[in-house]
Backbone atoms as SQL, in Angstrom:
CREATE TABLE atoms (id INTEGER PRIMARY KEY, chain TEXT, resi INTEGER, resn TEXT, atom TEXT, x REAL, y REAL, z REAL);
INSERT INTO atoms VALUES
  (1, 'A', 1, 'PRO', 'N', -124.604, 52.543, -13.856),
  (2, 'A', 1, 'PRO', 'CA', -125.727, 51.774, -13.349),
  (3, 'A', 1, 'PRO', 'C', -127.063, 52.478, -13.541),
  (4, 'A', 2, 'TYR', 'N', -127.055, 53.724, -14.002),
  (5, 'A', 2, 'TYR', 'CA', -128.297, 54.439, -14.247),
  (6, 'A', 2, 'TYR', 'C', -128.075, 55.401, -15.408),
  (7, 'A', 3, 'ARG', 'N', -129.167, 55.892, -15.960),
  (8, 'A', 3, 'ARG', 'CA', -129.100, 56.767, -17.128),
  (9, 'A', 3, 'ARG', 'C', -129.419, 58.199, -16.717),
  (10, 'A', 4, 'LEU', 'N', -128.630, 59.136, -17.215),
  (11, 'A', 4, 'LEU', 'CA', -128.902, 60.559, -17.019),
  (12, 'A', 4, 'LEU', 'C', -129.328, 61.158, -18.350),
  (13, 'A', 5, 'ARG', 'N', -130.330, 61.988, -18.282),
  (14, 'A', 5, 'ARG', 'CA', -130.766, 62.700, -19.483),
  (15, 'A', 5, 'ARG', 'C', -130.422, 64.170, -19.294),
  (16, 'A', 6, 'LEU', 'N', -129.695, 64.706, -20.263),
  (17, 'A', 6, 'LEU', 'CA', -129.213, 66.085, -20.178),
  (18, 'A', 6, 'LEU', 'C', -129.459, 66.814, -21.488),
  (19, 'A', 7, 'ARG', 'N', -129.619, 68.105, -21.374),
  (20, 'A', 7, 'ARG', 'CA', -129.595, 68.995, -22.535),
  (21, 'A', 7, 'ARG', 'C', -128.461, 69.966, -22.260),
  (22, 'A', 8, 'VAL', 'N', -127.499, 70.025, -23.159),
  (23, 'A', 8, 'VAL', 'CA', -126.349, 70.903, -23.002),
  (24, 'A', 8, 'VAL', 'C', -126.425, 71.978, -24.071),
  (25, 'A', 9, 'GLU', 'N', -126.465, 73.223, -23.634),
  (26, 'A', 9, 'GLU', 'CA', -126.496, 74.357, -24.563),
  (27, 'A', 9, 'GLU', 'C', -125.157, 75.067, -24.477),
  (28, 'A', 10, 'LEU', 'N', -124.478, 75.185, -25.608),
  (29, 'A', 10, 'LEU', 'CA', -123.199, 75.877, -25.634),
  (30, 'A', 10, 'LEU', 'C', -123.449, 77.382, -25.616),
  (31, 'A', 11, 'ASP', 'N', -122.952, 78.040, -24.574),
  (32, 'A', 11, 'ASP', 'CA', -123.166, 79.469, -24.396),
  (33, 'A', 11, 'ASP', 'C', -122.048, 80.307, -25.002),
  (34, 'A', 12, 'ASP', 'N', -120.831, 79.774, -24.988),
  (35, 'A', 12, 'ASP', 'CA', -119.671, 80.500, -25.496),
  (36, 'A', 12, 'ASP', 'C', -118.663, 79.480, -25.993),
  (37, 'A', 13, 'VAL', 'N', -118.174, 79.675, -27.207),
  (38, 'A', 13, 'VAL', 'CA', -117.188, 78.766, -27.782),
  (39, 'A', 13, 'VAL', 'C', -116.068, 79.576, -28.405),
  (40, 'A', 14, 'VAL', 'N', -114.854, 79.292, -27.971),
  (41, 'A', 14, 'VAL', 'CA', -113.652, 79.830, -28.604),
  (42, 'A', 14, 'VAL', 'C', -112.919, 78.599, -29.138),
  (43, 'A', 15, 'PRO', 'N', -112.937, 78.391, -30.465),
  (44, 'A', 15, 'PRO', 'CA', -112.363, 77.163, -31.021),
  (45, 'A', 15, 'PRO', 'C', -110.951, 76.881, -30.494),
  (46, 'A', 16, 'GLU', 'N', -110.754, 75.627, -30.124),
  (47, 'A', 16, 'GLU', 'CA', -109.474, 75.116, -29.640),
  (48, 'A', 16, 'GLU', 'C', -109.004, 75.774, -28.346),
  (49, 'A', 17, 'ALA', 'N', -109.911, 76.463, -27.617),
  (50, 'A', 17, 'ALA', 'CA', -109.478, 77.147, -26.396),
  (51, 'A', 17, 'ALA', 'C', -110.480, 77.049, -25.239),
  (52, 'A', 18, 'PHE', 'N', -111.784, 77.221, -25.506),
  (53, 'A', 18, 'PHE', 'CA', -112.730, 77.387, -24.398),
  (54, 'A', 18, 'PHE', 'C', -114.143, 77.041, -24.831),
  (55, 'A', 19, 'VAL', 'N', -114.893, 76.423, -23.931),
  (56, 'A', 19, 'VAL', 'CA', -116.326, 76.174, -24.130),
  (57, 'A', 19, 'VAL', 'C', -117.026, 76.401, -22.799),
  (58, 'A', 20, 'ALA', 'N', -118.105, 77.165, -22.812),
  (59, 'A', 20, 'ALA', 'CA', -118.965, 77.343, -21.639),
  (60, 'A', 20, 'ALA', 'C', -120.352, 76.843, -22.017),
  (61, 'A', 21, 'ALA', 'N', -120.992, 76.147, -21.084),
  (62, 'A', 21, 'ALA', 'CA', -122.281, 75.540, -21.397),
  (63, 'A', 21, 'ALA', 'C', -123.239, 75.641, -20.220),
  (64, 'A', 22, 'SER', 'N', -124.533, 75.627, -20.545),
  (65, 'A', 22, 'SER', 'CA', -125.608, 75.504, -19.559),
  (66, 'A', 22, 'SER', 'C', -126.159, 74.092, -19.680),
  (67, 'A', 23, 'VAL', 'N', -126.442, 73.478, -18.545),
  (68, 'A', 23, 'VAL', 'CA', -126.917, 72.093, -18.516),
  (69, 'A', 23, 'VAL', 'C', -128.300, 72.075, -17.884),
  (70, 'A', 24, 'ASP', 'N', -129.207, 71.301, -18.501),
  (71, 'A', 24, 'ASP', 'CA', -130.567, 71.173, -17.988),
  (72, 'A', 24, 'ASP', 'C', -130.989, 69.716, -18.130),
  (73, 'A', 25, 'GLY', 'N', -131.913, 69.285, -17.318),
  (74, 'A', 25, 'GLY', 'CA', -132.376, 67.905, -17.362),
  (75, 'A', 25, 'GLY', 'C', -132.248, 67.282, -15.993),
  (76, 'A', 26, 'ASP', 'N', -131.699, 66.052, -15.930),
  (77, 'A', 26, 'ASP', 'CA', -131.512, 65.383, -14.647),
  (78, 'A', 26, 'ASP', 'C', -130.457, 66.083, -13.795),
  (79, 'A', 27, 'VAL', 'N', -129.569, 66.798, -14.452),
  (80, 'A', 27, 'VAL', 'CA', -128.552, 67.624, -13.785),
  (81, 'A', 27, 'VAL', 'C', -128.704, 69.032, -14.332),
  (82, 'A', 28, 'VAL', 'N', -128.592, 70.047, -13.467),
  (83, 'A', 28, 'VAL', 'CA', -128.737, 71.432, -13.908),
  (84, 'A', 28, 'VAL', 'C', -127.548, 72.253, -13.439),
  (85, 'A', 29, 'GLY', 'N', -127.227, 73.289, -14.202),
  (86, 'A', 29, 'GLY', 'CA', -126.156, 74.196, -13.806),
  (87, 'A', 29, 'GLY', 'C', -125.345, 74.646, -15.001),
  (88, 'A', 30, 'THR', 'N', -124.092, 74.998, -14.726),
  (89, 'A', 30, 'THR', 'CA', -123.190, 75.484, -15.759),
  (90, 'A', 30, 'THR', 'C', -121.851, 74.764, -15.666),
  (91, 'A', 31, 'ALA', 'N', -121.134, 74.769, -16.784),
  (92, 'A', 31, 'ALA', 'CA', -119.802, 74.169, -16.810),
  (93, 'A', 31, 'ALA', 'C', -118.989, 74.839, -17.905),
  (94, 'A', 32, 'SER', 'N', -117.679, 74.808, -17.720),
  (95, 'A', 32, 'SER', 'CA', -116.791, 75.313, -18.763),
  (96, 'A', 32, 'SER', 'C', -115.545, 74.440, -18.835),
  (97, 'A', 33, 'VAL', 'N', -114.972, 74.401, -20.020),
  (98, 'A', 33, 'VAL', 'CA', -113.731, 73.672, -20.263),
  (99, 'A', 33, 'VAL', 'C', -112.785, 74.633, -20.963),
  (100, 'A', 34, 'ALA', 'N', -111.577, 74.762, -20.422),
  (101, 'A', 34, 'ALA', 'CA', -110.560, 75.620, -21.027),
  (102, 'A', 34, 'ALA', 'C', -109.328, 74.782, -21.330),
  (103, 'A', 35, 'LEU', 'N', -108.742, 75.007, -22.492),
  (104, 'A', 35, 'LEU', 'CA', -107.479, 74.382, -22.863),
  (105, 'A', 35, 'LEU', 'C', -106.389, 75.439, -22.735),
  (106, 'A', 36, 'VAL', 'N', -105.323, 75.087, -22.018),
  (107, 'A', 36, 'VAL', 'CA', -104.226, 76.022, -21.786),
  (108, 'A', 36, 'VAL', 'C', -102.950, 75.391, -22.339),
  (109, 'A', 37, 'ASP', 'N', -102.257, 76.130, -23.211),
  (110, 'A', 37, 'ASP', 'CA', -101.005, 75.615, -23.775),
  (111, 'A', 37, 'ASP', 'C', -99.986, 75.357, -22.683),
  (112, 'A', 38, 'ARG', 'N', -99.308, 74.232, -22.799),
  (113, 'A', 38, 'ARG', 'CA', -98.221, 73.845, -21.914),
  (114, 'A', 38, 'ARG', 'C', -97.113, 73.265, -22.788),
  (115, 'A', 39, 'PRO', 'N', -95.883, 73.316, -22.325),
  (116, 'A', 39, 'PRO', 'CA', -94.808, 72.691, -23.101),
  (117, 'A', 39, 'PRO', 'C', -95.138, 71.215, -23.377),
  (118, 'A', 40, 'GLY', 'N', -95.091, 70.829, -24.632),
  (119, 'A', 40, 'GLY', 'CA', -95.364, 69.447, -25.000),
  (120, 'A', 40, 'GLY', 'C', -96.832, 69.093, -25.096),
  (121, 'A', 41, 'GLY', 'N', -97.735, 70.052, -24.978),
  (122, 'A', 41, 'GLY', 'CA', -99.159, 69.730, -25.074),
  (123, 'A', 41, 'GLY', 'C', -100.037, 70.810, -24.503),
  (124, 'A', 42, 'CYS', 'N', -101.024, 70.399, -23.733),
  (125, 'A', 42, 'CYS', 'CA', -101.934, 71.362, -23.127),
  (126, 'A', 42, 'CYS', 'C', -102.484, 70.797, -21.826),
  (127, 'A', 43, 'ALA', 'N', -103.044, 71.681, -21.038),
  (128, 'A', 43, 'ALA', 'CA', -103.752, 71.292, -19.818),
  (129, 'A', 43, 'ALA', 'C', -105.227, 71.586, -20.047),
  (130, 'A', 44, 'VAL', 'N', -106.076, 70.763, -19.451),
  (131, 'A', 44, 'VAL', 'CA', -107.510, 70.948, -19.562),
  (132, 'A', 44, 'VAL', 'C', -108.042, 71.313, -18.184),
  (133, 'A', 45, 'ARG', 'N', -108.802, 72.407, -18.130),
  (134, 'A', 45, 'ARG', 'CA', -109.389, 72.835, -16.856),
  (135, 'A', 45, 'ARG', 'C', -110.907, 72.807, -16.984),
  (136, 'A', 46, 'LEU', 'N', -111.529, 72.006, -16.128),
  (137, 'A', 46, 'LEU', 'CA', -112.984, 71.894, -16.090),
  (138, 'A', 46, 'LEU', 'C', -113.480, 72.590, -14.833),
  (139, 'A', 47, 'VAL', 'N', -114.420, 73.502, -15.003),
  (140, 'A', 47, 'VAL', 'CA', -115.059, 74.182, -13.876),
  (141, 'A', 47, 'VAL', 'C', -116.553, 73.951, -14.026),
  (142, 'A', 48, 'SER', 'N', -117.190, 73.470, -12.951),
  (143, 'A', 48, 'SER', 'CA', -118.624, 73.223, -13.058),
  (144, 'A', 48, 'SER', 'C', -119.343, 73.603, -11.770),
  (145, 'A', 49, 'ASP', 'N', -120.579, 73.975, -11.932),
  (146, 'A', 49, 'ASP', 'CA', -121.495, 74.229, -10.826),
  (147, 'A', 49, 'ASP', 'C', -122.774, 73.485, -11.196),
  (148, 'A', 50, 'LEU', 'N', -122.784, 72.190, -10.906),
  (149, 'A', 50, 'LEU', 'CA', -123.873, 71.310, -11.317),
  (150, 'A', 50, 'LEU', 'C', -124.516, 70.670, -10.100),
  (151, 'A', 51, 'ALA', 'N', -125.796, 70.374, -10.210),
  (152, 'A', 51, 'ALA', 'CA', -126.532, 69.741, -9.110),
  (153, 'A', 51, 'ALA', 'C', -127.639, 68.877, -9.691),
  (154, 'A', 52, 'PRO', 'N', -128.039, 67.841, -8.955),
  (155, 'A', 52, 'PRO', 'CA', -129.163, 67.030, -9.433),
  (156, 'A', 52, 'PRO', 'C', -130.457, 67.842, -9.418),
  (157, 'A', 53, 'ALA', 'N', -131.289, 67.646, -10.425),
  (158, 'A', 53, 'ALA', 'CA', -132.576, 68.337, -10.490),
  (159, 'A', 53, 'ALA', 'C', -133.642, 67.599, -9.685),
  (160, 'A', 54, 'ASN', 'N', -133.496, 66.285, -9.551),
  (161, 'A', 54, 'ASN', 'CA', -134.465, 65.457, -8.854),
  (162, 'A', 54, 'ASN', 'C', -134.368, 65.688, -7.342),
  (163, 'A', 55, 'PRO', 'N', -135.492, 66.016, -6.674),
  (164, 'A', 55, 'PRO', 'CA', -135.457, 66.265, -5.227),
  (165, 'A', 55, 'PRO', 'C', -134.918, 65.079, -4.423),
  (166, 'A', 56, 'LEU', 'N', -135.232, 63.850, -4.850),
  (167, 'A', 56, 'LEU', 'CA', -134.723, 62.674, -4.139),
  (168, 'A', 56, 'LEU', 'C', -133.197, 62.604, -4.231),
  (169, 'A', 57, 'LEU', 'N', -132.651, 62.852, -5.420),
  (170, 'A', 57, 'LEU', 'CA', -131.199, 62.833, -5.581),
  (171, 'A', 57, 'LEU', 'C', -130.532, 63.970, -4.809),
  (172, 'A', 58, 'ARG', 'N', -131.195, 65.126, -4.730),
  (173, 'A', 58, 'ARG', 'CA', -130.652, 66.235, -3.924),
  (174, 'A', 58, 'ARG', 'C', -130.593, 65.835, -2.458),
  (175, 'A', 59, 'ALA', 'N', -131.636, 65.142, -1.973),
  (176, 'A', 59, 'ALA', 'CA', -131.649, 64.691, -0.578),
  (177, 'A', 59, 'ALA', 'C', -130.540, 63.681, -0.328),
  (178, 'A', 60, 'VAL', 'N', -130.322, 62.761, -1.261),
  (179, 'A', 60, 'VAL', 'CA', -129.234, 61.792, -1.125),
  (180, 'A', 60, 'VAL', 'C', -127.894, 62.524, -1.103),
  (181, 'A', 61, 'ALA', 'N', -127.739, 63.526, -1.950),
  (182, 'A', 61, 'ALA', 'CA', -126.486, 64.285, -1.999),
  (183, 'A', 61, 'ALA', 'C', -126.210, 64.972, -0.664),
  (184, 'A', 62, 'ARG', 'N', -127.256, 65.438, 0.011),
  (185, 'A', 62, 'ARG', 'CA', -127.075, 66.106, 1.304),
  (186, 'A', 62, 'ARG', 'C', -126.796, 65.121, 2.432),
  (187, 'A', 63, 'THR', 'N', -127.382, 63.926, 2.341),
  (188, 'A', 63, 'THR', 'CA', -127.276, 62.988, 3.464),
  (189, 'A', 63, 'THR', 'C', -126.172, 61.955, 3.296),
  (190, 'A', 64, 'ALA', 'N', -125.682, 61.742, 2.081),
  (191, 'A', 64, 'ALA', 'CA', -124.648, 60.728, 1.851),
  (192, 'A', 64, 'ALA', 'C', -123.563, 61.251, 0.918),
  (193, 'A', 65, 'PRO', 'N', -122.883, 62.338, 1.317),
  (194, 'A', 65, 'PRO', 'CA', -121.874, 62.927, 0.424),
  (195, 'A', 65, 'PRO', 'C', -120.802, 61.949, -0.066),
  (196, 'A', 66, 'PRO', 'N', -120.282, 61.033, 0.773),
  (197, 'A', 66, 'PRO', 'CA', -119.256, 60.119, 0.242),
  (198, 'A', 66, 'PRO', 'C', -119.773, 59.235, -0.900),
  (199, 'A', 67, 'LEU', 'N', -121.013, 58.775, -0.795),
  (200, 'A', 67, 'LEU', 'CA', -121.600, 57.952, -1.847),
  (201, 'A', 67, 'LEU', 'C', -121.743, 58.765, -3.133),
  (202, 'A', 68, 'VAL', 'N', -122.230, 59.976, -3.004),
  (203, 'A', 68, 'VAL', 'CA', -122.420, 60.839, -4.175),
  (204, 'A', 68, 'VAL', 'C', -121.072, 61.194, -4.787),
  (205, 'A', 69, 'ARG', 'N', -120.087, 61.503, -3.960),
  (206, 'A', 69, 'ARG', 'CA', -118.754, 61.850, -4.460),
  (207, 'A', 69, 'ARG', 'C', -118.153, 60.673, -5.229),
  (208, 'A', 70, 'SER', 'N', -118.323, 59.466, -4.697),
  (209, 'A', 70, 'SER', 'CA', -117.816, 58.274, -5.367),
  (210, 'A', 70, 'SER', 'C', -118.479, 58.089, -6.734),
  (211, 'A', 71, 'GLY', 'N', -119.789, 58.254, -6.783),
  (212, 'A', 71, 'GLY', 'CA', -120.505, 58.153, -8.055),
  (213, 'A', 71, 'GLY', 'C', -120.072, 59.222, -9.038),
  (214, 'A', 72, 'HIS', 'N', -119.895, 60.427, -8.542),
  (215, 'A', 72, 'HIS', 'CA', -119.451, 61.541, -9.378),
  (216, 'A', 72, 'HIS', 'C', -118.067, 61.263, -9.941),
  (217, 'A', 73, 'ASP', 'N', -117.161, 60.801, -9.082),
  (218, 'A', 73, 'ASP', 'CA', -115.806, 60.487, -9.532),
  (219, 'A', 73, 'ASP', 'C', -115.818, 59.387, -10.592),
  (220, 'A', 74, 'TRP', 'N', -116.687, 58.381, -10.400),
  (221, 'A', 74, 'TRP', 'CA', -116.791, 57.302, -11.375),
  (222, 'A', 74, 'TRP', 'C', -117.243, 57.840, -12.728),
  (223, 'A', 75, 'VAL', 'N', -118.225, 58.732, -12.721),
  (224, 'A', 75, 'VAL', 'CA', -118.720, 59.308, -13.973),
  (225, 'A', 75, 'VAL', 'C', -117.608, 60.084, -14.677),
  (226, 'A', 76, 'LEU', 'N', -116.881, 60.919, -13.937),
  (227, 'A', 76, 'LEU', 'CA', -115.804, 61.702, -14.557),
  (228, 'A', 76, 'LEU', 'C', -114.672, 60.813, -15.046),
  (229, 'A', 77, 'ASP', 'N', -114.279, 59.827, -14.246),
  (230, 'A', 77, 'ASP', 'CA', -113.211, 58.915, -14.666),
  (231, 'A', 77, 'ASP', 'C', -113.607, 58.130, -15.909),
  (232, 'A', 78, 'THR', 'N', -114.855, 57.670, -15.955),
  (233, 'A', 78, 'THR', 'CA', -115.337, 56.922, -17.116),
  (234, 'A', 78, 'THR', 'C', -115.348, 57.816, -18.358),
  (235, 'A', 79, 'GLY', 'N', -115.816, 59.043, -18.204),
  (236, 'A', 79, 'GLY', 'CA', -115.822, 59.984, -19.328),
  (237, 'A', 79, 'GLY', 'C', -114.422, 60.290, -19.827),
  (238, 'A', 80, 'ALA', 'N', -113.478, 60.484, -18.908),
  (239, 'A', 80, 'ALA', 'CA', -112.089, 60.748, -19.303),
  (240, 'A', 80, 'ALA', 'C', -111.502, 59.542, -20.032),
  (241, 'A', 81, 'HIS', 'N', -111.790, 58.344, -19.546),
  (242, 'A', 81, 'HIS', 'CA', -111.306, 57.124, -20.195),
  (243, 'A', 81, 'HIS', 'C', -111.883, 57.009, -21.607),
  (244, 'A', 82, 'GLN', 'N', -113.169, 57.286, -21.752),
  (245, 'A', 82, 'GLN', 'CA', -113.798, 57.209, -23.071),
  (246, 'A', 82, 'GLN', 'C', -113.213, 58.253, -24.021),
  (247, 'A', 83, 'LEU', 'N', -112.920, 59.442, -23.505),
  (248, 'A', 83, 'LEU', 'CA', -112.315, 60.484, -24.330),
  (249, 'A', 83, 'LEU', 'C', -110.925, 60.065, -24.774),
  (250, 'A', 84, 'ARG', 'N', -110.130, 59.528, -23.849),
  (251, 'A', 84, 'ARG', 'CA', -108.781, 59.075, -24.217),
  (252, 'A', 84, 'ARG', 'C', -108.840, 57.982, -25.284),
  (253, 'A', 85, 'ARG', 'N', -109.786, 57.069, -25.169),
  (254, 'A', 85, 'ARG', 'CA', -109.913, 55.978, -26.130),
  (255, 'A', 85, 'ARG', 'C', -110.361, 56.518, -27.499),
  (256, 'A', 86, 'ALA', 'N', -111.233, 57.540, -27.496),
  (257, 'A', 86, 'ALA', 'CA', -111.747, 58.086, -28.745),
  (258, 'A', 86, 'ALA', 'C', -110.754, 59.000, -29.443),
  (259, 'A', 87, 'LEU', 'N', -109.881, 59.638, -28.675),
  (260, 'A', 87, 'LEU', 'CA', -108.946, 60.616, -29.230),
  (261, 'A', 87, 'LEU', 'C', -107.510, 60.303, -28.817),
  (262, 'A', 88, 'PRO', 'N', -107.000, 59.118, -29.130),
  (263, 'A', 88, 'PRO', 'CA', -105.673, 58.737, -28.616),
  (264, 'A', 88, 'PRO', 'C', -104.554, 59.641, -29.105),
  (265, 'A', 89, 'ALA', 'N', -104.668, 60.217, -30.268),
  (266, 'A', 89, 'ALA', 'CA', -103.596, 61.069, -30.774),
  (267, 'A', 89, 'ALA', 'C', -103.608, 62.447, -30.138),
  (268, 'A', 90, 'VAL', 'N', -104.740, 62.838, -29.552),
  (269, 'A', 90, 'VAL', 'CA', -104.887, 64.172, -28.987),
  (270, 'A', 90, 'VAL', 'C', -104.711, 64.172, -27.480),
  (271, 'A', 91, 'VAL', 'N', -105.291, 63.180, -26.794),
  (272, 'A', 91, 'VAL', 'CA', -105.285, 63.132, -25.332),
  (273, 'A', 91, 'VAL', 'C', -104.347, 62.024, -24.884),
  (274, 'A', 92, 'ASN', 'N', -103.319, 62.376, -24.126),
  (275, 'A', 92, 'ASN', 'CA', -102.376, 61.368, -23.635),
  (276, 'A', 92, 'ASN', 'C', -102.568, 61.142, -22.166);
């Protein structure tokens, strides 16, 4: 329902294993994604320390955590769905 503008800078990349990034823009902070081998495939671990840069959004995050959590979950679920659709042979 709204647009986020981000700049993502890759800080560390280990091909097929790990990516660490710094995020700036409407959301700021750091995030990393690690792929861990598992029998029959792999597991993906996402670790992030992200926060809204806009003072109004920070205030909403402090005063209405369930609303923010719901929006956050929707964004992650939508992104995961889009990734699965784009990479069906890789992501099951």
